[in-house]
N, C-alpha and C positions, 0 to 999 in steps of 0.2 A: 830522546823524548824530553820535551820541556814540561816542567811541572807548574801547575797553577793552584792546586789544592793542597800540596804538601811542600815541605822544605826537606832537602836531602844533601848530606855531605859525607864524605868518607876520607878520613885522614888518620895516619898512624895506626891503622887497624881498627879504628873506631868509626862505625857507621851511625849517623844520627838521622832519624826520620821523624819529622815533626808534622803532625796533622795541622793544616794551616787554612782553616776557614773559621777564624775566631768570631766573626759576626754571626755565625750559625752554630756556635759551640762545637765546631769541627765535626758536624754531622756528616755522614757518608752520602755521597752521590755515586752514580755509576762511574763518572769521570774520576772521582777520587779513588775509587777502588782500582781503576786501571793504573793510576799513577803509583799507588802503593805497591801493586803487583810488579810494576816495572822496577821500582826502587829495590824491592826484595830480590829481584833477579840480579841487580848489581851487587847486592850484599853477597849473594852466592858466588858470583863470578870474580869479584875484584879484590879478594883477599881480606875481607873484613874478619875480625876476630871477636867482635862483640857488636850487637845492635842495641842502640838506645832509642826507644820509641816514646814520644811524648806529644803534647798538644800545645798549640799557640794560644795566647790570651788567657782568659779566666776559666776555661773548661778544658778537660781532656778530650772527651768525645760524647756527644749527646745521642749516639746511635745513628739510626737511619734518618735522613732528611725526608720528612713525611710529605714535603711538597712534590716529591717524585712518585708518591704512592696514592695520589688522588684518583678517584674513579674516572674512567674514561668517559668521554662525552656521551657515549651511547649507554652508559651505566654498567659496563663490563668491569667486574672487580679485578684488581691486580693479582697476579700469581705470585704470592709471597714465597711459595715453595721454590719457584724458579730463582728468586732473588737469593734465597739461602744457598741453593745448589750452585749458583753461578758465582757468587761473591763471598758471602760470609763463611761458609764451610771451607772453601779453598784457602781463605786467609788464615783461619785457625790451623788447618792442617799444615800450611806452609811454615807458620811460626813454630809449631811443634817439631817440624822436621829440620829446621835450620841447624846445621852442625856447629853451633856456637851459642853462647849465652844471649838471651833476649832480656834486656833490662827495660822495664816499663816504668816511666816516671809519670805518675798521675798528678797533674798540676792543678786540677779543679774537678768539677763534677764529671762523673763517668756514669752515664745512664744508658739503659737498654743494652743494645749491642756494644756500646762503648764500655760498659762495665765488664762485660764478658770478654771483650777484646783485651782489656787490662789483665784479667785473670788468666789469659793465654800466655802471658809472659813467664819467664823462668824466675826472675827476681823482680818483685814489684815494690816500688817505693812511692809513697804518697805524701803530699803536703798535709799538714794537720787540718787545714781548712777544706780539704777535698772530701768528696762523698761519693757513695755508690748507690745507684737506684735500679732495681729490676722493674722498670716501668712498663713492661709488656702487658701486665694484667690490667692496666688502665685502658688498654686498647683492645682487650679481648683476645690477647695472643699469649704465646708461651715464651719463656726465655730461650732465645736461639744463640748463635755464635758460641756454641758449646756450653751455654748456661745450665741446661738440664743435666749435663754430664759432670761439670766441675763443682757445682754448688753442693750437692749431697756428699761428694767425696771430700770436700774441704771443710764443711761446717756441720755435716750430719743432716739427717732427714728433717728433723723438727725445724731447725733454723732455715734450711733450704726451702721448706714449704712456706714458712713465714715470709721470707724475702720475696719469693716468687709470687705468692698469692695476695700479699698485702701491698707490695710495692713501696714500702717505707724507705726513707732515706737512711743509709747506714754511714756513720761517720768513719773517717779514715782510722781514727784511734780504735774504734770497735772492730773494724775490718782487720786490723792487726791483732787485736785480742782474740778474735775468732779464728785466726789462721788463714784468712783470705789473702793477705798480703804479707810481704816480708817485714816491712818497716814503715811506720808513720814518723815523719820528721817535721820539725818546726819549719814554717814557710821560708824563713830566711836562711835555713840550712839546706834547702832542697837542691838548688843548683850545684852546690859544692859536693853534696852527697852523691848525686848522679855522676859528676865528673870524676870523683874518686873511684867509684865502682867501674866506670868505663875504663879508666887508666889501669885499674887492677886486672880486669879481664883481658885487656889488650896485651898484657905481658904474661898472661897465664898460659898453662898447657892446654890449648884449645881443643886438641883432639881428645884428651882425657875428659874434659868437661862435656864435650859432645856425647861421648859414650856414657857418662854419668846421666845426662839428660835422657838418653835412649833407654837406659836400664830402669830409671825411676818411672818413666812412662809405661814401659812394658810391665812393671810390677802391678799395675792396676788391673791387669787381666791374667797374669800368670799365676799358677800355683807355685808353692815353694820349690818343688823339684825343677820346674821349668826355669824359674828365676835363678836358681843355683847354676844351671847349665849355661844360661846367658852370661852370668858373671864369669864363669870359666872362660867362655869364648872371648868375651871382651878383654879380660885380663891377659889372655894369651896374645891377642892382637896388640894391645897397648904395651906389653912387655917388649915388643920388637920396635917400638917407636923411638924416634930421635929424642923426643921430649923426656921419655923415661930415662934414657941413657944420660941425658943432661942433668936431670933431677938427681940421679944417683951420684954422678960425678960431682955435682955442686955440694951435695950433702957430705960426701967423703972429703972433699976439698975445703969444707967450711967456708963456702962462698955463696953468693946469691945466684940462683940459676938464671940462665938466659934462654927461655923457651921460645921456640919458633912456630909452635902450633902444628908440628909434624911428628 
């Protein structure tokens, strides 16, 4: 599949997916969703050990391209539920299910679905000049792309309500302070920070990180007993992995481990 709305490359275990409609602040169209889905299939099939997701130009993602959501000529309103079901929900589910770290680099404004797409990452880095906006309320809508799920869990009810119902711009620094993202970095350190993270995860024990991701996600729904059972099961499985054997051997041999992600 040839890509027109995204850039994609995979080398040395590092997959880089860049939303590439900079003149439209990388807002989503149906075609762009299709290209992202195809690229994620390659991430799953072609041995990637980390995915880096970012945007081209001055914005990360402005959410949905509203030019695709205009009323039909006969006045029939668009079915936004179908859009969520067909595109945005599967995208969030797929990112959560990827058995590898998803690093999101927010290079500029992240608005609407773009903001919540960023929050679907495992490690989120943002430029100090970047910002996040839950712009749905300005259109009479609700935060989708997982927004109503993730916001109260990350920042609590009061802040989630404020973000969702006022639609105010949230700076990257405040997003870090509120626990919405991992790190806000100076603009001139952004690229180097992403590259360093990508290199770290490409050499890390991917299978163990995937299980960590699985366990932390499950903890949002499990009670303590169920979570302890899950930890037991995952530890049993990981204890039989090649990466664990390598990690122990490297520790005992006082050398750096060489993980293979298996």
